C-alpha positions in Angstrom: -22.9 8.1 -6.7 -22.3 11.8 -6.8 -24.5 12.3 -3.9 -22.5 10.0 -1.6 -20.6 11.2 1.4 -16.9 10.5 1.2 -15.5 11.5 4.7 -11.8 11.3 4.2 -11.9 13.3 0.9 -14.2 15.9 2.4 -12.2 16.2 5.5 -8.9 16.5 3.7 -10.4 18.9 1.2 -11.6 21.2 4.1 -8.3 21.0 5.9 -5.8 21.4 2.9 -7.5 24.1 0.9 -5.9 26.6 3.1 -2.3 27.1 4.4 -1.1 25.4 7.5 -1.1 28.7 9.4 -4.8 29.0 8.8 -5.4 25.5 10.0 -4.1 26.5 13.3 -6.4 29.5 13.5 -9.6 27.4 12.9 -12.1 27.5 15.7 -12.7 23.7 16.0 -13.0 21.4 19.0 -11.1 18.2 19.5 -13.3 15.0 19.2 -11.9 12.6 21.8 -13.5 9.5 20.3 -12.2 10.2 16.8 -8.8 11.0 18.2 -8.6 7.8 20.3 -9.6 5.7 17.2 -7.0 7.3 14.9 -4.3 6.9 17.7 -5.2 3.3 17.7 -5.3 3.0 13.9 -1.9 4.6 13.7 -0.4 2.0 15.9 -2.2 -0.8 13.9 -0.7 0.5 10.5 2.8 0.7 11.9 2.1 -2.9 13.3 1.5 -3.9 9.7 5.2 -3.1 8.8 6.9 -3.8 12.1 6.6 -6.7 12.7 3.8 -7.9 10.3 5.2 -7.4 6.9 8.8 -8.0 8.0 7.8 -11.4 9.4 5.6 -12.2 6.4 8.4 -11.5 4.0 11.0 -12.9 6.2 9.5 -16.4 6.4 9.2 -16.5 2.6 12.9 -16.1 1.7 15.6 -18.6 2.1 17.2 -19.1 5.5 20.5 -17.3 4.4 18.5 -14.1 3.7 16.1 -13.7 6.6 17.9 -11.0 8.5 18.4 -8.9 5.4 14.6 -8.7 4.8 14.0 -7.8 8.5 16.8 -5.2 8.3 15.4 -3.7 5.1 11.9 -3.3 6.6 13.3 -1.9 9.8 15.6 0.5 8.1 12.9 1.8 5.7 10.7 2.5 8.7 13.4 4.6 10.3 14.5 6.3 7.0 11.0 7.2 5.9 10.0 8.5 9.3 12.7 11.1 9.3 12.2 12.0 5.6 8.4 12.5 6.3 9.4 14.8 9.2 11.8 16.9 7.2 9.6 17.6 4.1 7.5 14.5 3.2 4.3 15.4 5.0 4.5 19.0 3.9 5.0 18.1 0.2 2.1 15.5 0.3 -0.4 17.5 2.2 0.6 21.1 2.0 -1.7 23.2 -0.2 0.8 23.8 -3.0 -0.7 23.2 -6.4 -2.5 20.4 -8.3 0.7 18.3 -8.6 2.7 18.8 -5.3 2.4 20.4 -1.9 4.4 23.2 -0.4 7.0 23.7 2.4 4.7 25.3 5.0 5.1 22.3 7.3 8.8 21.5 6.8 10.2 19.8 9.9 6.6 20.0 11.2 7.8 23.1 13.0 4.4 24.8 12.4 2.4 21.8 13.7 1.6 22.8 17.3 0.1 20.6 20.0 -3.2 22.4 19.6 -3.4 22.5 15.9 -6.3 20.5 14.5 -7.0 18.6 11.3 -10.8 18.8 11.3 -11.5 17.4 14.9 -8.3 15.3 15.4 -4.8 16.7 16.2 -2.9 17.8 13.1 0.1 16.0 14.6 -1.9 12.8 14.7 -2.9 13.2 11.0 0.8 13.6 10.2 1.7 10.5 12.1 -1.1 8.4 10.7 -0.1 9.3 7.1 3.5 8.6 8.0 2.6 5.0 8.6 1.3 4.7 5.1 4.4 6.2 3.7 6.5 3.7 5.7 4.7 0.6 4.5 4.6 1.5 0.8 8.3 1.3 0.0 8.6 -1.5 2.4 6.2 -3.5 0.2 8.7 -3.2 -2.8 11.3 -5.1 -0.7 9.5 -8.3 -1.8 10.3 -7.8 -5.4 14.2 -7.5 -5.1 14.6 -9.7 -2.0 17.8 -11.7 -1.7 19.8 -9.8 -4.4 19.9 -6.0 -3.9 22.6 -4.1 -2.0 21.6 -2.6 1.3 23.0 0.8 0.3 21.1 0.6 -3.0 18.0 -0.1 -1.2 18.3 2.9 1.2 19.1 5.4 -1.6 16.4 4.0 -3.9 13.7 4.0 -1.1 14.5 7.6 -0.3 14.4 8.9 -3.8 11.3 6.8 -4.5 9.5 8.3 -1.6 9.9 11.9 -2.8 9.6 11.1 -6.5 6.7 8.7 -6.6 4.8 8.2 -3.3 4.6 11.9 -2.2 3.4 13.3 -5.6 0.8 10.5 -6.1 -0.4 10.9 -2.4 -0.8 14.6 -3.1 -2.7 14.0 -6.4 -5.2 11.7 -4.7 -5.6 12.8 -1.1 -4.7 16.5 -0.9 -7.5 18.9 -1.4 -5.6 20.6 -4.2 -4.6 17.4 -5.9 -5.8 17.1 -9.4 -7.1 13.5 -9.1 -8.8 14.4 -5.8 -10.6 17.3 -7.7 -11.7 14.9 -10.5 -13.4 12.7 -7.7 -11.1 9.6 -7.8 -12.3 7.2 -5.3 -9.3 5.7 -3.3 -10.4 5.4 0.3 -7.2 4.0 1.8 -4.5 3.6 -0.9 -5.4 1.5 -4.0 -3.5 4.0 -6.2 -1.4 5.7 -3.6 0.0 2.5 -1.9 -0.7 -0.6 -3.8 -0.5 0.3 -7.5 2.7 2.5 -6.9 4.3 -0.3 -4.8 3.3 -3.1 -7.1 4.4 -1.5 -10.3 7.7 -0.3 -8.7 8.1 -3.9 -7.7 7.7 -5.2 -11.2 10.1 -2.6 -12.7 12.7 -3.4 -10.0 12.4 -7.1 -10.6 13.0 -6.6 -14.3 15.9 -4.1 -13.9 17.7 -6.2 -11.3 17.2 -9.5 -13.1 16.6 -13.0 -11.8 18.1 -14.5 -8.7 20.9 -17.0 -9.5 19.1 -20.2 -10.3 15.7 -18.8 -11.0 13.5 -20.6 -12.2 15.2 -24.0 -12.4 16.3 -24.1 -8.8 13.7 -24.5 -6.0 13.6 -21.5 -3.7 10.9 -22.5 -1.1 10.0 -20.4 2.0 12.3 -21.3 4.8 9.7 -20.8 7.6 6.0 -20.8 6.9 5.2 -20.5 10.6 6.9 -17.0 10.5 5.0 -16.1 7.4 1.6 -17.1 8.8 2.3 -15.2 11.9 3.1 -12.1 9.9 0.0 -12.7 7.8 -2.2 -12.6 10.9 -0.6 -9.3 12.0 -1.2 -7.8 8.6 -4.9 -8.9 8.7 -5.4 -7.3 12.2 -3.4 -4.2 11.3 -5.3 -3.6 8.0 -8.3 -2.6 10.1 -6.3 0.5 11.1 -5.3 0.9 7.5 -8.9 0.9 6.0 -11.2 1.7 8.9 -8.8 4.4 10.2 -9.0 6.2 6.8 -12.6 7.4 7.7 -10.6 9.7 10.2 -13.5 9.2 12.7 -15.1 6.6 14.9 -18.3 6.4 13.1 -20.5 4.2 10.9 -18.2 4.7 7.9 -15.2 3.4 9.8 -17.3 0.4 11.0 -18.5 -0.5 7.5 -14.9 -0.2 6.3 -13.8 -2.6 8.9 -16.6 -5.1 8.1 -15.9 -5.1 4.3 -12.2 -5.4 4.9 -12.6 -8.5 6.8 -15.2 -10.0 4.4 -12.8 -9.4 1.4 -9.8 -10.9 3.2 -11.8 -14.0 4.0 -13.2 -14.3 0.5 -9.8 -13.7 -1.1 -8.1 -16.4 1.0 -10.8 -19.1 0.3 -10.9 -18.2 -3.4 -7.1 -18.5 -3.8 -7.1 -21.8 -1.6 -9.9 -23.2 -3.8 -8.4 -22.5 -7.2 -5.0 -23.7 -6.0 -6.6 -26.9 -4.6 -8.3 -27.6 -8.0 -5.1 -27.0 -9.9 -2.5 -28.6 -7.8 -4.6 -31.2 -5.9 -3.6 -29.7 -2.5 -4.4 -26.5 -0.6 -1.3 -24.8 0.6 -0.8 -22.6 3.7 1.1 -20.1 1.5 -1.9 -20.0 -0.9 -4.4 -19.2 1.8 -2.4 -16.4 3.4 -1.4 -14.9 0.0 -5.0 -14.9 -1.0 -5.9 -13.1 2.2 -3.4 -10.3 1.4 -4.8 -10.1 -2.1 -8.3 -9.6 -0.7 -7.0 -7.0 1.8 -5.1 -5.1 -0.9 -8.0 -5.1 -3.4 -10.6 -3.9 -1.1 -8.5 -1.0 0.2 -9.4 1.6 -2.3 -13.0 0.6 -2.1 -13.4 0.0 1.6 -15.1 3.2 2.5 -17.6 3.1 -0.4 -18.9 -0.4 -0.7 -21.2 -2.7 1.4 -20.8 -6.3 2.4 -22.2 -7.6 -1.0 -19.6 -5.7 -3.0 -16.9 -6.7 -0.6 -17.7 -10.4 -1.2 -17.3 -10.0 -4.9 -14.2 -8.0 -4.7 -12.6 -10.5 -2.4 -13.5 -13.4 -4.6 -12.3 -11.6 -7.7 -9.0 -10.7 -5.9 -8.3 -14.4 -5.0 -8.8 -15.6 -8.5 -7.4 -12.9 -10.6 -4.2 -12.3 -8.4 -3.7 -16.1 -8.4 -3.7 -16.2 -12.2 -1.4 -13.2 -12.3 1.1 -14.8 -10.1 1.3 -17.8 -12.5 1.5 -15.5 -15.4 4.4 -13.4 -14.0 6.5 -16.3 -12.7 5.8 -19.2 -15.1 5.0 -17.3 -18.4 6.8 -14.1 -18.3 9.7 -15.6 -16.2 10.0 -12.4 -14.1 11.5 -13.0 -10.8 9.2 -10.9 -8.5 10.6 -12.7 -5.6 7.5 -12.5 -3.2 4.8 -11.7 -5.8 4.4 -8.0 -5.0 3.1 -6.9 -8.4 0.5 -9.7 -8.9 -0.8 -9.3 -5.4 -0.5 -5.7 -4.6 -0.2 -4.1 -8.1 -3.0 -6.0 -9.7 -5.1 -6.0 -6.5 -4.7 -2.2 -6.4 -5.8 -1.8 -10.0 -8.8 -4.2 -9.6 -9.9 -2.6 -6.4 -9.7 0.9 -7.7 -11.8 0.1 -10.7 -14.3 -2.0 -8.8 -14.7 0.9 -6.3 -16.4 2.7 -9.2 -18.8 -0.1 -9.7 -19.8 -1.0 -6.1 -19.7 2.5 -4.6 -22.9 2.0 -2.6 -23.8 0.6 0.8 -26.1 -1.8 -0.9 -24.9 -3.9 -3.9 -26.6 -2.7 -7.1 -28.1 0.4 -5.5 -27.5 3.8 -7.2 -28.2 6.1 -4.2 -31.8 6.7 -5.1 -31.3 7.5 -8.7 -33.1 5.9 -11.6 -31.5 2.9 -13.2 -30.5 4.7 -16.3 -29.1 7.7 -14.3 -27.3 5.2 -12.1 -25.6 3.5 -15.1 -24.5 6.9 -16.5 -23.1 7.9 -13.1 -21.4 4.7 -12.8 -19.8 5.0 -16.3 -18.7 8.5 -15.4 -17.1 7.3 -12.2 -15.4 4.4 -13.9 -13.8 6.8 -16.4 -12.3 8.7 -13.5 -11.1 5.4 -11.9 -9.5 4.3 -15.1 -7.7 7.5 -15.5 -6.3 7.3 -12.0 -5.1 3.7 -12.5 -3.5 4.5 -16.0 -1.7 7.6 -14.9 -0.5 6.2 -11.6 0.7 3.0 -13.4 2.6 4.7 -16.2 4.1 7.5 -13.9 5.3 5.0 -11.4 6.8 2.7 -14.0 8.7 5.5 -15.7 10.1 7.2 -12.7 11.0 4.0 -10.8 13.1 2.9 -13.9 14.8 6.2 -13.9 15.5 6.1 -10.1 16.9 2.5 -10.3 19.3 3.4 -13.0 20.3 6.5 -11.1 20.7 4.6 -7.9 22.9 2.0 -9.7 25.3 4.8 -10.7 25.6 6.0 -7.1 26.3 2.6 -5.8 28.2 1.1 -8.7 25.5 -1.4 -9.4 22.2 -2.4 -7.8 23.0 -6.0 -7.1 25.3 -7.8 -4.8 28.0 -9.9 -6.4 27.3 -13.6 -7.4 29.4 -14.8 -4.6 27.6 -12.7 -1.9 24.3 -13.9 -3.3 25.5 -17.5 -3.0 26.6 -16.9 0.5 23.5 -15.1 1.5 22.9 -11.4 2.3 22.8 -12.1 6.1 26.5 -12.9 6.2 27.8 -11.1 3.2 26.2 -7.7 4.1 25.5 -7.9 7.8 27.9 -10.5 9.1 25.1 -12.1 11.0 23.1 -15.3 11.1 19.3 -15.5 11.4 19.5 -18.7 13.5 22.1 -20.3 15.9 21.0 -23.9 15.9 
């Protein structure tokens, strides 16, 4: 596996090992095909949040809270965009040191129209990575849906972006990042996006506490048609998320797209099957949740595995994430409202680990090495993958807890009042109704 070519890591390493000013001075030519594909991928990833994730989450909550979820996703997209402009991109992808970037690209003032990141515009790389930064805190919304103050959500999301997402992003994807240098395989965000969002969601659900009536009162989705619509948008948008992470229009991007689709289909059918066997009926909610589990789990491995590995990863995602949803809700009694941790958090952990197992274009191959050498190489890579998972998990959990407590001080409590929760966040926080029937 050491001999494999990992395009996103090699490209970022080449770009970010030198200050931004030197990047502008590079003698490189723009690749129109690559640029066109990443422009498309950028639009697809933003499409995942607005409207994909917003509709997916919106349909899952009760009718009195639909607008609050849409509002949170929309506001996060706006807030993170500006914070990414001000200092987020610079701190995430500036050279800096092993732990954090620098201020060489603050307000993106040094990013000119002609500046290149490899053979695509540097401005495009900044925009593409912005869409990743947007969807990650938006995913956490599903954990505290129907009970968090809007002001608390805004403050927490801003603090979390700088204290959790940006440092982990730098560790994993910046050329000077310490996990990057150790060789962690995370093609499109298993650690950076899914583990951070999933663990933060678990911590938020615990800190805020259960919704009034949970788990004795039924809280079914109010509009499954909306949820399925959002799920379809997520599936399509995920091609930009994973295949776009090749940062090129090439065979690596094509394979990433293929394995992403296979894993999504396998995860959906695996979840549906196990639910069918246990509850005697397959549900629409189950099949779309399994699809998301398959997508999230293949994400870190999408640039390193072939179709066989993707099939196994997708099946494992559907089964393991299903079991974890039952464990979190029914055994631990944690009200992670929309199952962010068992789907994204566990999916990110599983996918990051399995990336070290199936990092080959052919299932079971060891890139031309002998069997013993291949096993040793796999063991070594698995050690790096486990290190990345553990460090990301623990760091995110501790910092998220501190940020939630700090936010609660700023806003005199994280939760809305019991009366506001009973009325619903749409009316109590926004004075609007989702539907006029």
